[in-house]
C-alpha positions in Angstrom: 106.1 113.9 91.0 104.2 115.1 94.1 102.8 118.6 93.9 103.5 121.1 96.7 106.0 123.5 97.9 109.7 123.0 97.5 111.4 122.4 100.9 115.0 121.8 102.0 116.4 119.3 104.5 119.6 118.5 106.2 120.2 115.0 107.6 123.3 115.4 109.8 124.9 112.1 110.6 128.0 111.1 112.4 129.8 110.1 109.2 128.0 112.0 106.4 125.5 114.8 105.8 122.7 114.7 103.2 121.5 118.1 102.0 118.4 117.9 99.9 115.4 119.5 98.3 112.0 117.8 98.0 108.4 118.2 97.0 106.3 116.2 99.4 108.2 112.9 99.8 109.9 113.2 96.4 113.5 114.2 96.7 114.6 116.2 93.7 118.1 117.3 94.7 120.6 115.5 97.0 124.2 116.3 97.9 126.3 114.2 100.3 129.2 115.7 102.2 131.4 114.0 104.8 131.0 114.9 108.5 134.3 116.4 109.7 134.6 119.4 112.0 131.5 121.5 112.7 132.9 124.6 111.0 133.7 122.8 107.7 130.7 120.5 107.7 128.1 123.0 108.6 129.8 125.6 106.4 129.5 123.4 103.3 125.8 122.6 104.1 125.1 126.3 104.7 126.7 127.2 101.3 124.6 124.6 99.5 121.4 125.9 101.1 122.2 129.6 100.4 122.9 128.7 96.7 119.6 126.8 96.4 117.7 129.6 98.1 119.2 132.2 95.7 118.6 130.0 92.7 115.0 128.7 93.0 114.2 129.3 96.7 112.5 126.9 99.1 109.7 127.3 101.5 111.1 125.8 104.7 114.1 123.9 106.1 114.1 120.8 108.3 117.2 119.7 110.2 117.5 116.1 111.4 120.7 115.7 113.4 122.5 113.2 115.4 122.5 114.1 119.1 122.1 114.7 121.9 120.6 118.1 121.1 119.1 121.0 123.0 115.6 121.3 121.7 114.0 123.6 124.3 113.4 126.8 122.3 113.5 128.8 125.5 117.1 127.7 126.2 120.0 130.0 125.3 121.7 127.1 123.7 118.7 125.9 121.6 119.9 123.9 118.6 123.3 123.2 120.1 124.9 119.8 120.4 125.1 118.6 124.0 128.1 116.5 125.3 128.8 113.8 122.7 131.6 111.3 122.0 131.9 112.8 118.5 135.2 114.8 118.6 134.8 118.6 118.3 131.0 118.6 118.1 130.1 119.2 121.8 128.6 122.7 121.9 128.3 123.1 118.1 125.6 125.6 117.1 123.8 123.5 114.4 120.7 125.6 114.4 122.4 129.0 114.1 124.9 127.8 111.5 122.2 126.5 109.2 119.3 129.0 109.7 120.9 132.4 110.4 120.9 133.5 106.8 117.6 131.9 105.7 114.4 133.8 105.7 112.0 130.9 105.9 110.4 128.7 108.6 112.7 126.0 110.0 112.7 123.1 112.5 115.3 121.0 114.1 115.1 117.6 115.8 117.0 114.4 116.2 117.6 112.3 113.2 115.7 109.4 114.8 112.7 111.5 115.7 112.7 112.8 112.1 112.9 109.2 110.8 110.0 108.2 113.1 107.9 111.0 111.7 108.7 110.0 108.1 107.8 106.4 108.8 104.6 107.4 110.5 103.6 109.6 107.6 104.9 107.7 104.5 106.2 104.4 105.7 105.2 101.7 108.2 102.8 104.0 110.0 100.9 104.8 106.9 99.4 101.3 107.2 97.4 102.3 110.2 100.0 102.2 113.0 100.8 105.9 113.3 99.5 106.8 116.7 102.6 105.5 118.5 105.7 104.4 116.5 109.3 104.0 117.6 112.3 104.1 115.2 115.6 102.7 116.3 118.9 103.0 114.5 121.7 100.7 115.4 125.0 101.5 113.9 127.9 103.7 115.1 125.7 104.4 118.0 122.2 103.5 119.1 119.4 106.1 118.9 115.7 106.0 119.2 112.8 108.4 118.4 109.1 108.3 118.6 106.2 109.7 116.5 103.1 109.9 118.7 100.0 111.1 116.9 102.2 112.5 114.2 104.4 114.5 116.5 107.9 113.8 117.8 108.3 113.0 121.5 110.0 115.8 123.6 110.1 116.6 127.3 113.0 117.8 129.3 115.0 116.4 126.3 114.4 114.0 123.5 114.5 110.3 124.1 117.9 108.8 124.8 117.2 105.1 124.4 120.8 104.2 123.6 121.8 104.7 127.2 119.1 102.5 128.8 120.6 99.8 131.0 119.2 96.4 130.2 119.2 93.1 132.0 122.2 91.2 130.7 122.2 87.6 129.6 123.6 85.6 132.6 126.4 84.0 130.6 127.5 87.1 128.7 131.1 88.1 129.7 131.3 91.3 127.6 131.7 94.3 129.8 130.3 96.9 127.3 131.9 99.7 125.4 130.1 102.9 126.3 132.4 105.5 127.8 129.6 106.9 129.9 127.8 103.8 131.1 129.8 100.7 130.0 127.0 98.1 129.4 124.1 100.3 128.4 122.4 99.1 125.3 124.6 101.2 123.0 127.6 99.9 124.8 126.5 96.4 124.1 125.2 96.3 120.5 126.4 99.3 118.5 128.9 98.9 115.7 131.9 99.8 117.9 130.6 97.6 120.7 130.3 94.6 118.3 133.8 95.1 117.2 135.0 95.1 120.8 132.8 92.1 121.7 133.8 90.0 118.7 137.3 91.3 118.0 136.4 92.1 114.3 134.1 94.5 112.5 130.5 93.6 112.5 130.3 92.8 108.8 133.1 90.2 109.2 131.3 88.3 112.0 129.9 84.9 110.9 126.2 84.6 111.0 126.3 81.4 113.0 128.6 82.8 115.7 126.8 81.9 119.0 127.6 85.4 120.5 124.9 86.8 118.2 122.5 85.2 120.7 123.7 87.7 123.4 123.3 90.6 120.9 119.7 89.5 120.1 119.0 89.1 123.8 120.1 92.6 124.5 118.2 94.2 121.6 115.1 92.3 122.7 115.5 93.7 126.2 115.3 97.2 124.7 112.4 96.4 122.5 110.5 94.8 125.4 111.2 97.9 127.5 109.8 100.2 124.7 106.7 98.0 124.3 106.0 97.9 128.0 106.6 101.7 128.6 104.9 103.2 125.5 102.7 100.5 124.1 104.2 101.4 120.7 102.4 99.7 117.9 105.7 99.2 116.0 109.4 99.2 116.8 111.3 99.7 113.5 115.0 98.7 113.6 117.2 100.4 111.1 120.9 101.3 110.8 123.9 99.3 109.6 123.5 96.7 112.4 119.7 96.8 112.4 119.3 96.3 108.6 122.6 94.8 107.8 122.3 91.4 109.5 119.9 89.0 107.9 118.5 86.7 110.6 119.3 88.9 113.5 115.8 90.4 113.5 114.3 86.9 113.7 116.4 86.1 116.7 115.3 89.4 118.3 111.6 88.6 117.7 112.0 85.2 119.2 113.6 86.6 122.4 111.0 89.4 122.7 108.3 86.8 122.8 110.2 84.7 125.3 111.0 87.6 127.5 107.5 89.1 127.6 106.1 85.5 128.2 102.6 86.4 127.0 102.2 89.5 129.2 101.3 91.9 126.4 98.2 90.6 124.6 99.0 92.5 121.4 102.5 90.9 121.1 102.0 87.3 119.8 103.7 84.9 117.5 101.2 86.0 114.8 101.8 89.8 115.2 105.5 90.0 116.2 106.8 90.3 112.6 104.6 93.4 112.1 105.5 94.9 115.4 109.3 94.4 115.3 110.4 95.0 111.7 112.7 97.0 109.5 111.6 100.5 108.4 109.4 100.5 105.4 111.4 103.5 104.0 114.7 101.6 104.5 117.6 103.9 104.2 115.4 106.8 103.0 113.8 107.2 106.4 116.6 109.6 107.6 116.6 112.0 104.6 112.8 112.0 104.5 112.8 112.8 108.3 114.4 116.1 107.4 111.7 116.6 104.8 108.9 115.8 107.3 110.4 118.4 109.7 110.5 121.0 107.0 106.8 120.4 106.1 105.8 120.6 109.7 107.7 123.9 110.1 105.9 125.3 107.1 102.5 124.1 108.4 103.1 125.9 111.8 104.7 129.0 110.4 103.6 129.5 106.8 105.6 132.1 104.8 
């Protein structure tokens, strides 16, 4: 067991919420609740946190949430959900609902930025690749976060990689499924997009279906864009689509190499498997992202 302060985390996802306590990277308590309405979901999470604080206490709280989120602390709606396809969640005050009754340091960020931090600290980046790391999750939606020199990437907002428009495969007839942009990358390769593209759920699609070539092409377009714009040392691909299809990652790697055509000297046939790979923490990257945010909050604002 890792020594250190006990911290709490909330990983708020589109279908479930993980509320946890941890010491370092060791999770000692974990409760999963379904994501329904903001009032019910955040109320259950708040009740768990309040009980833990009254019982043994914890030193800090990290919140890693699906987005988009307002992360500008000067904004009046800091910690609120911005317009989202998730019914009832636009405008939800996630920060206020989870921190109002807690007298401890806290931090909030996107779930993918949190996962990128966890991977940089304890996962793939711990192998010497932590200066610029990208974490992608491909599932119900597509999100991407960055850890750069151990800090999440923010600016006017957080990264919104899912809505990048990519160059389509010339023979791909699929129009896309994003209600905002049609054929942005989320509209092409997320779980709902695959169901619309193939006519069946993603886990029912045969591995040898030739339409996977279009999916691999599109993901490779996104990966190439990330490598060209950020020079990330690694692009980790997680989520139900990202980690759930054996062989898809190899197709993506082949297409990244073909599309870059030797332009980036650090991306070669010998290095591509280390650059484009699954997260080292696998499905624990998300919960540990909340832990990483809590530890950072404690470091910057110790009790």
